[in-house]
C-alpha positions as CSV (number, residue, x, y, z in Angstrom):
1,X,-25.5,-31.3,-6.6
2,X,-24.1,-30.1,-2.9
3,X,-20.9,-30.7,-1.8
4,X,-19.9,-30.1,2.2
5,X,-16.8,-29.6,3.8
6,X,-17.8,-29.5,7.6
7,X,-15.3,-27.8,10.1
8,X,-15.7,-26.0,13.5
9,X,-15.5,-22.5,13.1
10,X,-15.9,-19.2,11.1
11,X,-13.8,-16.5,9.4
12,X,-12.9,-14.7,5.8
13,X,-13.4,-15.1,2.2
14,X,-11.1,-14.5,-0.5
15,X,-13.0,-15.5,-3.9
16,X,-12.5,-15.5,-7.2
17,X,-10.0,-13.1,-8.7
18,X,-11.5,-9.8,-8.1
19,X,-8.9,-7.6,-9.3
20,X,-7.8,-3.7,-10.0
21,X,-9.8,-0.8,-10.2
22,X,-12.8,1.5,-12.0
23,X,-13.9,3.2,-15.1
24,X,-16.6,5.1,-16.3
25,X,-17.8,3.5,-19.3
26,X,-21.5,2.0,-19.3
27,X,-22.4,-1.7,-19.5
28,X,-23.6,-1.4,-23.1
29,X,-20.8,-3.1,-25.3
30,X,-18.7,-4.3,-22.7
31,X,-18.8,-7.5,-24.2
32,X,-16.8,-6.1,-26.5
33,X,-14.3,-5.0,-24.5
34,X,-13.8,-6.9,-21.7
35,X,-12.6,-10.9,-20.8
36,X,-16.2,-11.8,-19.0
37,X,-19.0,-10.1,-17.5
38,X,-20.3,-11.1,-13.7
39,X,-24.3,-11.3,-14.2
40,X,-25.1,-11.1,-11.0
41,X,-23.3,-11.4,-7.3
42,X,-25.2,-11.8,-4.0
43,X,-23.0,-11.2,-0.9
44,X,-25.5,-12.0,2.4
45,X,-24.0,-11.8,5.6
46,X,-26.5,-13.1,8.8
47,X,-25.7,-12.5,12.5
48,X,-27.7,-15.1,14.8
49,X,-28.7,-14.5,18.6
50,X,-26.0,-17.0,19.6
51,X,-23.1,-14.9,17.8
52,X,-22.8,-17.1,14.8
53,X,-22.4,-15.8,11.5
54,X,-23.2,-17.2,8.1
55,X,-22.0,-15.6,5.1
56,X,-23.4,-17.1,1.7
57,X,-21.8,-16.1,-2.0
58,X,-23.9,-16.6,-5.1
59,X,-22.5,-15.1,-8.7
60,X,-23.0,-16.1,-12.1
61,X,-20.2,-15.1,-14.2
62,X,-20.1,-14.8,-18.1
63,X,-16.8,-15.9,-20.3
64,X,-16.3,-13.4,-23.4
65,X,-12.9,-14.5,-23.8
66,X,-10.5,-17.6,-23.7
67,X,-8.3,-15.6,-21.4
68,X,-11.0,-15.4,-19.2
69,X,-11.3,-19.1,-18.4
70,X,-7.7,-19.8,-19.3
71,X,-6.0,-17.2,-16.9
72,X,-8.9,-15.4,-15.1
73,X,-11.7,-16.9,-13.8
74,X,-11.2,-20.8,-14.5
75,X,-11.2,-21.4,-10.6
76,X,-12.3,-19.4,-7.5
77,X,-10.4,-19.9,-4.4
78,X,-12.3,-19.9,-0.7
79,X,-10.2,-19.2,2.0
80,X,-11.3,-20.6,5.6
81,X,-10.3,-21.1,9.2
82,X,-11.4,-24.9,9.9
83,X,-11.1,-24.0,13.4
84,X,-14.2,-21.7,13.5
85,X,-15.8,-22.1,10.5
86,X,-17.9,-24.4,8.3
87,X,-17.8,-24.4,4.3
88,X,-20.6,-25.5,2.1
89,X,-20.7,-25.7,-1.2
90,X,-24.5,-25.5,-2.0
91,X,-24.4,-25.4,-6.1
92,X,-21.4,-25.4,-8.5
93,X,-22.1,-25.8,-12.3
94,X,-21.6,-24.3,-15.6
95,X,-24.2,-23.6,-18.3
96,X,-22.5,-24.0,-21.7
97,X,-22.8,-21.5,-24.5
98,X,-25.5,-24.2,-26.1
99,X,-27.4,-24.1,-22.5
100,X,-25.9,-27.6,-21.3
101,X,-25.9,-27.8,-17.8
102,X,-22.0,-29.3,-16.5
103,X,-22.6,-30.4,-13.0
104,X,-19.2,-29.9,-11.1
105,X,-17.4,-32.9,-10.4
106,X,-16.3,-34.1,-6.8
107,X,-12.6,-34.0,-8.0
108,X,-12.9,-30.4,-8.8
109,X,-13.0,-29.6,-5.3
110,X,-9.6,-29.6,-3.9
111,X,-8.5,-28.4,-0.4
112,X,-4.7,-26.7,0.1
113,X,-2.8,-24.5,2.3
114,X,-3.5,-20.9,1.5
115,X,-0.3,-19.4,-0.1
116,X,0.1,-16.8,2.7
117,X,0.3,-19.8,5.2
118,X,3.3,-21.6,3.4
119,X,6.4,-21.8,6.0
120,X,3.7,-20.6,8.9
121,X,3.6,-23.5,11.4
122,X,1.0,-21.6,13.4
123,X,-1.3,-21.4,11.1
124,X,-0.7,-24.4,8.8
125,X,-4.4,-25.3,9.8
126,X,-6.0,-22.3,7.5
127,X,-7.5,-24.1,4.5
128,X,-7.9,-22.9,0.8
129,X,-10.7,-24.6,-1.1
130,X,-9.6,-24.4,-5.0
131,X,-13.0,-24.8,-7.2
132,X,-12.2,-25.8,-10.5
133,X,-14.8,-25.1,-12.8
134,X,-15.3,-27.5,-15.7
135,X,-17.1,-27.0,-19.3
136,X,-15.4,-23.6,-19.8
137,X,-15.7,-21.8,-23.4
138,X,-16.6,-18.9,-24.7
139,X,-20.1,-17.7,-24.0
140,X,-20.2,-20.1,-21.1
141,X,-22.0,-19.0,-17.6
142,X,-20.2,-20.6,-14.2
143,X,-22.6,-20.5,-11.5
144,X,-21.5,-20.6,-7.8
145,X,-23.1,-20.5,-4.6
146,X,-21.1,-21.4,-1.4
147,X,-21.8,-20.5,2.4
148,X,-19.4,-20.4,5.1
149,X,-21.1,-20.8,8.9
150,X,-19.0,-20.0,12.3
151,X,-19.4,-20.2,15.7
152,X,-20.1,-17.7,18.1
153,X,-16.8,-17.4,19.5
154,X,-14.7,-16.8,16.3
155,X,-15.7,-13.1,15.1
156,X,-16.5,-10.1,17.9
157,X,-18.9,-8.8,15.7
158,X,-20.7,-9.0,12.2
159,X,-18.3,-6.3,10.5
160,X,-17.1,-5.6,7.0
161,X,-15.4,-3.7,4.2
162,X,-17.0,-4.7,1.1
163,X,-15.5,-3.1,-2.8
164,X,-18.6,-2.3,-4.5
165,X,-17.2,-3.7,-7.8
166,X,-15.0,-6.2,-9.8
167,X,-12.4,-6.5,-12.3
168,X,-15.2,-7.1,-14.7
169,X,-18.2,-5.1,-15.2
170,X,-21.4,-6.2,-12.9
171,X,-25.1,-6.4,-14.2
172,X,-26.2,-6.7,-11.0
173,X,-24.7,-6.7,-7.5
174,X,-26.6,-7.1,-4.3
175,X,-25.4,-7.1,-0.6
176,X,-27.6,-8.2,1.7
177,X,-27.3,-8.1,6.1
178,X,-29.2,-9.7,8.2
179,X,-29.3,-9.1,12.0
180,X,-31.3,-10.1,14.8
181,X,-34.5,-7.4,15.4
182,X,-32.9,-6.4,19.0
183,X,-29.7,-5.9,16.8
184,X,-28.7,-2.3,15.7
185,X,-26.7,-2.4,12.2
186,X,-24.4,0.5,11.9
187,X,-23.2,1.2,8.4
188,X,-21.6,3.8,5.8
189,X,-22.0,3.7,1.8
190,X,-18.7,5.6,0.3
191,X,-18.3,6.8,-3.5
192,X,-21.7,5.8,-4.2
193,X,-24.8,6.9,-3.6
194,X,-27.3,4.1,-2.9
195,X,-29.6,3.7,0.2
196,X,-30.4,-0.1,1.4
197,X,-33.9,-1.2,1.6
198,X,-35.0,-2.5,5.1
199,X,-37.2,-5.0,5.5
200,X,-38.4,-7.7,8.4
201,X,-38.0,-11.0,7.9
202,X,-39.1,-13.9,10.4
203,X,-36.8,-12.4,13.7
204,X,-34.4,-10.8,11.6
205,X,-34.0,-7.1,10.1
206,X,-32.6,-7.0,6.8
207,X,-30.6,-4.5,4.8
208,X,-30.5,-4.8,1.3
209,X,-28.4,-3.0,-1.4
210,X,-28.7,-3.4,-5.0
211,X,-26.4,-2.2,-7.3
212,X,-26.5,-2.5,-11.1
213,X,-24.3,-1.7,-14.1
214,X,-21.2,-1.4,-12.4
215,X,-18.0,-0.8,-14.7
216,X,-15.0,-3.0,-14.3
217,X,-12.3,-1.4,-12.0
218,X,-10.0,0.4,-13.8
219,X,-6.1,-0.7,-14.7
220,X,-4.9,2.7,-14.5
221,X,-1.5,3.0,-12.4
222,X,-1.0,5.4,-9.4
223,X,-4.5,4.8,-8.1
224,X,-5.1,5.8,-4.6
225,X,-3.8,3.0,-1.8
226,X,-6.4,0.7,-0.3
227,X,-9.2,1.3,-2.9
228,X,-10.4,4.9,-1.2
229,X,-11.6,5.9,-4.4
230,X,-14.2,2.8,-5.2
231,X,-17.4,2.4,-3.8
232,X,-17.6,0.6,-0.6
233,X,-20.2,-0.3,2.3
234,X,-18.4,-0.4,6.0
235,X,-21.0,-1.9,8.5
236,X,-20.6,-3.4,12.2
237,X,-22.9,-4.6,14.8
238,X,-20.7,-3.6,17.4
239,X,-21.8,-0.3,19.7
240,X,-19.1,1.6,18.2
241,X,-15.3,1.7,17.6
242,X,-14.2,2.1,21.3
243,X,-15.8,-1.4,22.2
244,X,-13.8,-3.2,19.4
245,X,-10.4,-1.9,20.3
246,X,-11.0,-2.5,23.8
247,X,-11.8,-6.2,22.9
248,X,-8.7,-6.2,20.8
249,X,-6.6,-4.8,23.4
250,X,-7.6,-6.6,26.2
251,X,-5.6,-9.9,25.1
252,X,-2.6,-11.0,27.0
253,X,-0.4,-9.8,24.4
254,X,-0.8,-6.3,25.0
255,X,0.6,-6.6,28.7
256,X,4.3,-6.7,27.0
257,X,5.3,-9.2,29.1
258,X,8.5,-10.8,27.8
259,X,11.2,-13.2,28.9
260,X,15.3,-13.6,29.6
261,X,16.0,-14.3,25.8
262,X,14.3,-11.1,24.8
263,X,16.0,-8.8,27.5
264,X,19.3,-10.0,26.8
265,X,18.7,-9.3,23.4
266,X,17.5,-5.9,24.3
267,X,20.4,-5.2,27.1
268,X,22.8,-6.3,24.3
269,X,21.1,-3.2,22.2
270,X,21.5,-0.8,25.2
271,X,25.0,-1.3,25.7
272,X,25.9,-1.2,21.8
273,X,24.0,2.1,21.5
274,X,24.6,5.1,23.8
275,X,22.4,7.4,21.5
276,X,18.7,6.9,22.2
277,X,17.5,7.1,18.6
278,X,20.2,4.6,17.4
279,X,19.0,2.2,20.3
280,X,15.6,3.0,19.3
281,X,16.3,1.9,15.4
282,X,18.8,-0.8,16.5
283,X,16.0,-2.7,18.2
284,X,13.5,-2.0,15.1
285,X,16.6,-3.8,13.0
286,X,16.6,-6.2,15.6
287,X,12.4,-7.3,14.9
288,X,12.8,-6.7,11.0
289,X,15.6,-9.0,10.4
290,X,15.4,-11.4,13.0
291,X,11.9,-12.5,12.9
292,X,9.8,-13.5,10.0
293,X,6.9,-11.9,8.4
294,X,3.8,-13.9,8.7
295,X,1.6,-12.1,6.0
296,X,-2.0,-13.6,7.8
297,X,-4.8,-11.6,7.6
298,X,-5.7,-10.3,11.0
299,X,-9.4,-11.3,10.2
300,X,-8.8,-15.0,9.4
301,X,-7.3,-15.2,13.2
302,X,-10.5,-13.8,14.6
303,X,-8.4,-10.9,15.4
304,X,-6.5,-13.0,17.7
305,X,-2.8,-12.0,18.5
306,X,-0.2,-14.4,20.4
307,X,1.9,-12.5,22.9
308,X,5.7,-11.2,22.4
309,X,7.0,-14.5,24.0
310,X,5.2,-16.4,21.6
311,X,6.4,-14.7,18.6
312,X,9.7,-14.9,19.8
313,X,10.1,-18.4,19.9
314,X,8.5,-19.1,16.9
315,X,10.9,-16.5,15.2
316,X,8.5,-14.9,13.2
317,X,4.8,-13.0,13.2
318,X,2.0,-11.1,11.8
319,X,2.1,-7.5,11.5
320,X,0.3,-6.9,14.7
321,X,2.5,-9.5,16.7
322,X,5.9,-8.1,15.8
323,X,4.4,-4.6,16.2
324,X,3.7,-5.8,20.0
325,X,7.1,-7.6,20.5
326,X,8.9,-4.3,19.2
327,X,6.8,-2.1,21.5
328,X,7.5,-4.6,24.5
329,X,11.1,-4.5,23.6
330,X,11.0,-0.3,23.5
331,X,9.3,-0.5,27.0
332,X,12.1,-2.7,28.9
333,X,14.8,-0.1,27.3
334,X,12.7,2.7,28.9
335,X,11.6,4.1,25.9
336,X,7.7,5.4,26.0
337,X,6.5,3.3,23.0
338,X,2.5,2.1,22.0
339,X,1.0,0.4,19.1
340,X,-1.2,2.3,16.9
341,X,-3.7,1.2,14.3
342,X,-3.6,2.7,10.5
343,X,-7.0,3.7,9.0
344,X,-7.5,5.5,6.0
345,X,-9.2,9.0,7.2
346,X,-12.2,8.5,5.5
347,X,-13.3,4.9,6.5
348,X,-13.0,5.8,10.3
349,X,-15.8,6.3,11.9
350,X,-15.9,6.1,15.8
351,X,-19.9,5.1,15.6
352,X,-18.8,2.2,13.1
353,X,-16.8,-0.5,15.4
354,X,-15.2,-2.6,12.3
355,X,-11.9,-3.8,12.6
356,X,-11.8,-4.5,8.9
357,X,-11.0,-0.8,8.2
358,X,-7.6,-1.1,10.1
359,X,-4.9,-1.5,7.2
360,X,-1.6,-1.7,9.2
361,X,0.0,-1.1,12.3
362,X,2.7,1.4,13.6
363,X,5.0,1.8,16.8
364,X,4.3,5.4,18.2
365,X,7.7,6.3,19.9
366,X,7.8,9.6,22.1
367,X,11.7,10.7,22.1
368,X,13.1,13.9,23.9
369,X,14.5,15.1,21.1
370,X,12.7,14.3,17.8
371,X,9.3,14.0,19.6
372,X,6.6,11.6,18.0
373,X,8.4,8.9,16.2
374,X,6.5,6.3,13.7
375,X,8.0,3.0,13.0
376,X,7.3,0.2,11.3
377,X,8.0,-3.5,12.6
378,X,8.4,-5.4,9.3
379,X,10.2,-2.8,7.2
380,X,13.0,-0.9,8.1
381,X,12.4,2.9,8.1
382,X,14.8,5.6,6.6
383,X,12.7,8.3,8.7
384,X,9.8,8.4,11.0
385,X,6.8,7.7,9.2
386,X,5.1,10.5,10.4
387,X,6.0,12.6,7.0
388,X,4.3,9.8,4.7
389,X,0.8,9.7,7.0
390,X,-1.0,12.1,5.1
391,X,-5.0,10.7,4.5
392,X,-4.3,8.1,7.6
393,X,-5.9,8.3,10.9
394,X,-3.3,6.7,13.6
395,X,-5.7,5.2,16.9
396,X,-3.8,4.6,19.8
397,X,-4.0,1.0,21.0
398,X,-3.7,1.1,24.7
399,X,-5.9,-1.4,27.0
400,X,-6.0,1.2,29.6
401,X,-7.9,4.0,28.0
402,X,-11.4,4.9,28.6
403,X,-12.0,6.4,24.9
404,X,-10.1,6.6,21.7
405,X,-7.4,8.9,21.0
406,X,-6.4,9.4,17.4
407,X,-3.4,11.4,15.6
408,X,-3.6,12.6,12.0
409,X,-0.8,14.8,10.0
410,X,-0.6,17.2,7.5
411,X,1.7,16.6,5.1
412,X,5.2,18.8,5.6
413,X,7.6,20.2,3.5
414,X,8.8,17.6,1.5
415,X,11.7,19.3,-0.1
416,X,14.8,18.3,-2.2
417,X,17.4,21.5,-3.0
418,X,20.6,20.5,-4.8
419,X,23.1,23.4,-6.2
420,X,26.2,21.6,-7.8
421,X,29.6,22.8,-9.7
422,X,30.5,20.2,-12.4
423,X,33.6,20.2,-14.7
424,X,34.1,18.1,-17.7
425,X,37.6,17.7,-18.6
426,X,39.2,16.8,-21.9
427,X,39.1,13.1,-21.1
428,X,35.4,13.6,-20.7
429,X,35.7,12.5,-16.9
430,X,33.4,14.5,-14.8
431,X,34.1,16.0,-11.2
432,X,32.8,18.4,-9.2
433,X,30.9,19.4,-5.9
434,X,27.2,19.1,-4.8
435,X,25.5,20.1,-1.9
436,X,22.1,18.8,-0.8
437,X,19.5,19.8,1.2
438,X,16.7,17.3,2.3
439,X,13.3,17.7,3.9
440,X,10.1,16.0,4.8
441,X,9.5,12.3,3.3
442,X,12.7,12.5,1.3
443,X,14.9,13.1,4.3
444,X,16.2,9.7,5.0
445,X,17.9,11.2,8.4
446,X,17.3,7.6,10.1
447,X,19.4,5.9,7.4
448,X,22.0,8.6,7.8
449,X,22.7,8.6,11.1
450,X,23.2,4.8,11.1
451,X,25.7,4.9,8.1
452,X,26.5,8.3,6.3
453,X,27.9,5.9,3.3
454,X,23.9,5.8,2.6
455,X,24.4,9.2,1.2
456,X,26.5,8.5,-1.1
457,X,24.0,6.2,-2.8
458,X,21.7,9.3,-3.5
459,X,22.7,10.0,-6.9
460,X,23.1,6.7,-8.2
461,X,23.4,5.9,-11.2
462,X,24.5,9.1,-12.4
463,X,26.9,9.0,-9.7
464,X,28.5,5.9,-8.2
465,X,29.2,5.5,-4.3
466,X,32.7,4.6,-5.3
467,X,33.0,8.0,-7.0
468,X,32.4,10.1,-4.2
469,X,35.7,11.3,-2.8
470,X,34.6,13.1,-0.2
471,X,31.5,13.8,2.2
472,X,31.5,17.1,4.6
473,X,29.2,19.6,6.1
474,X,26.8,16.9,7.3
475,X,24.0,17.7,9.4
476,X,21.0,15.0,9.6
477,X,18.0,15.9,11.9
478,X,14.2,14.9,11.4
479,X,13.6,18.4,10.5
480,X,16.2,18.9,7.7
481,X,19.6,16.7,6.6
482,X,21.9,19.1,4.8
483,X,25.6,17.8,3.4
484,X,27.9,18.1,0.3
485,X,29.9,15.7,-1.8
486,X,32.7,16.0,-3.7
487,X,33.3,13.3,-6.8
488,X,34.9,12.3,-9.5
489,X,34.1,9.9,-12.2
490,X,36.6,7.2,-13.1
491,X,34.9,6.0,-16.3
492,X,34.3,8.7,-19.5
493,X,30.8,9.9,-20.0
494,X,28.9,8.4,-22.9
495,X,30.8,9.4,-26.4
496,X,30.0,8.8,-29.8
497,X,32.3,10.3,-32.7
498,X,32.4,14.4,-31.8
499,X,29.4,14.0,-29.8
500,X,29.0,13.1,-25.8
501,X,26.2,13.0,-23.5
502,X,25.9,13.5,-20.0
503,X,23.4,12.2,-17.2
504,X,22.2,15.1,-14.8
505,X,22.4,14.0,-11.4
506,X,19.0,13.5,-9.7
507,X,18.6,12.5,-6.0
508,X,17.1,9.0,-6.0
509,X,14.7,10.1,-3.2
510,X,12.4,12.0,-5.8
511,X,10.3,12.2,-8.4
512,X,12.6,10.3,-10.6
513,X,12.1,7.2,-8.0
514,X,8.3,7.3,-9.0
515,X,9.2,5.7,-12.3
516,X,6.4,8.0,-14.0
517,X,8.1,7.7,-17.6
518,X,4.7,7.2,-19.5
519,X,1.6,8.5,-18.4
520,X,-1.4,7.9,-20.2
521,X,-2.9,10.6,-22.6
522,X,-6.3,9.9,-20.7
523,X,-7.5,9.1,-17.0
524,X,-10.9,8.2,-15.4
525,X,-9.6,7.6,-11.7
526,X,-7.6,9.9,-9.4
527,X,-3.9,9.9,-9.3
528,X,-2.1,9.4,-6.6
529,X,2.0,10.1,-5.8
530,X,3.6,9.2,-2.9
531,X,3.7,12.9,-1.2
532,X,3.8,16.5,-2.4
533,X,7.0,17.7,-3.1
534,X,9.2,20.5,-4.4
535,X,12.3,19.3,-5.9
536,X,14.8,22.1,-7.2
537,X,18.4,21.7,-9.1
538,X,20.7,24.3,-10.0
539,X,24.0,23.4,-11.8
540,X,26.8,25.2,-13.5
541,X,28.7,23.1,-15.9
542,X,32.4,24.4,-16.8
543,X,33.5,22.5,-20.3
544,X,36.8,22.0,-21.9
545,X,37.8,24.5,-24.6
546,X,36.0,24.0,-27.9
547,X,33.1,22.3,-26.6
548,X,29.3,23.4,-27.0
549,X,26.0,22.7,-25.9
550,X,24.1,21.1,-28.6
551,X,20.7,22.6,-28.0
552,X,19.0,26.2,-28.2
553,X,18.6,28.0,-24.8
554,X,15.5,26.3,-23.0
555,X,13.2,28.9,-21.0
556,X,10.0,27.0,-19.9
557,X,7.7,28.2,-17.2
558,X,4.3,26.6,-16.5
559,X,2.1,27.3,-13.6
560,X,-1.2,25.5,-13.8
561,X,-4.2,23.8,-11.3
562,X,-1.5,20.5,-10.9
563,X,1.6,23.1,-9.7
564,X,4.2,24.8,-11.2
565,X,7.6,23.7,-13.0
566,X,10.4,26.0,-14.4
567,X,13.5,24.7,-16.7
568,X,16.4,26.8,-17.7
569,X,19.5,26.2,-20.1
570,X,21.6,27.9,-21.5
571,X,25.4,28.4,-22.4
572,X,27.9,31.3,-22.0
573,X,31.4,31.0,-23.2
574,X,32.6,27.9,-21.6
575,X,29.9,27.6,-18.9
576,X,26.5,25.7,-18.9
577,X,23.8,26.9,-16.5
578,X,20.8,24.6,-15.7
579,X,18.1,25.4,-13.5
580,X,15.2,22.9,-13.1
581,X,12.4,23.0,-10.4
582,X,9.1,21.3,-10.0
583,X,6.5,21.6,-7.3
584,X,3.3,19.3,-7.1
585,X,1.3,20.5,-4.1
586,X,-1.2,17.9,-4.1
587,X,-0.6,13.8,-3.2
588,X,-4.3,13.2,-4.8
589,X,-5.0,14.6,-8.3
590,X,-8.4,14.6,-9.8
591,X,-9.1,13.5,-13.3
592,X,-10.0,17.3,-14.1
593,X,-6.4,18.1,-13.1
594,X,-4.8,15.2,-14.6
595,X,-3.6,16.8,-18.2
596,X,-2.2,19.6,-15.9
597,X,-0.2,16.8,-14.2
598,X,0.8,15.5,-17.1
599,X,1.9,18.1,-18.8
600,X,4.1,19.0,-15.6
601,X,5.9,15.4,-15.2
602,X,6.2,14.8,-18.9
603,X,8.0,18.0,-19.5
604,X,9.8,17.4,-16.5
605,X,10.9,13.9,-17.5
606,X,11.8,14.8,-21.1
607,X,15.1,13.6,-22.3
608,X,16.8,16.7,-23.7
609,X,15.8,18.1,-20.1
610,X,17.9,15.1,-18.0
611,X,20.7,14.4,-20.6
612,X,22.6,16.8,-21.9
613,X,24.7,16.6,-25.7
614,X,27.7,18.3,-26.1
615,X,30.0,18.8,-29.3
616,X,33.4,19.0,-30.1
617,X,34.0,21.6,-32.2
618,X,36.8,21.4,-35.2
């Protein structure tokens, strides 16, 4: 059976859920521990002489559980752009457990609007073919073969970023790329050692990679972003990365032309804000809050982007479109601003011109006081994103430059230092004074500059905003923010008969915000934290007469391959002193470091180290 859906020109594909992350077990016996197994998967790319591209995908998926076809693999989703693509279903059928062949009926093919294009009029022409597989049961094998063809005007080159794994184990995966003999294919294979077989086929050079016995992606949390630890293949027929970036930036949108409504809005912000940084942040807020985010993959538009005026008129845009609008607004306000593309370091290669490896966009702003500042056009930033760009190469998007200009940043000092004197009175009310010093990614100085009351939210829930009676000694800058607070809780702390319990105040920008309350005992994949950090608390608690700490003195010091930790808790007369500090110097931890990392985090989070128990003596 063959089902054709002919449209106009080519694009990008999303196939059945290929979820989550990597595992080291072999395929033997995996039918007992997984919901399905991918018997074979072939991804074939072909560039023709006229620039048109053909993508063909073939798969055989064996179902092992009811969950597999009820929730995971009962449907396949193929997204395409009918303005540029033609979709052909070559074959779709199921081989049931007893060998019976069930042809997928015509009413099992239904076109819908992709979810990410909902409420986005400019992209309501996009389509998603939903293939509902039939004859499903435990032991059945789904077979699907489809092709997407494009015109030569859709994609600027044949390029891709292919993850070599699946949410289920894979017996055999083949990636095949066919290019005309006069075309050079640039490629790089990462995190797996497999060389291509290179052959000739008629007028094409054929590059084939075969991968056998691939384990399923792991479901372990806190894995490196953008799947950077997984096997992948990057390729392109473009001459180099500069040619692709030049193509991208030669569009009209990169001329930053704006109209009267935009200039009027910018001028109003300039009138309201005399401080340069506050003006910059106010313009960012305008673009982030007043225009909708269109989460349309850049590739599905053929890497085309609308102008800032079109974005403004439609009251929304893609990440790149809003980035260009914010750049245009800042330039009109007299600020030096340019867009930059975000590419993971180990994916970036000047010789491989693949725009698929771009994972986001920022605006680079050159300020007189704070130096280079990086802003998002889709989220309000608490600080310059420079502090959070470890592992990322920023590529300047400027149509005037004649070579690639990049920026990389090493992790700075991400520090939280807290000192406080706390008093528990006879009514179990807590009051005190706390001084705070923040640096690096924990320093939300942009938020503090705009609204000092943001400081009052740092210790929630231990200290509510309304409980802070005074904020003083404030100093906010991109390098360091320092301030002190005085507080008095209006509700008694938790009590039970002669016992009461006090939660130590922790800054909610530190380790507690990572939500690592539970860590698995074993790990096979790298673990990534938001940023390296040094976090330290020193508290002195004055107790009412006749109250004692219910705990033996604690003195813990750990120094291992993952970092350092120190905890001391003791009582002398009516005073309890707490010293708690941790240093995690790496953003990414290898599996061999995991036991050490887990020991540090579990010790830091242990209940008796975060919540103190006191007893009233008779």
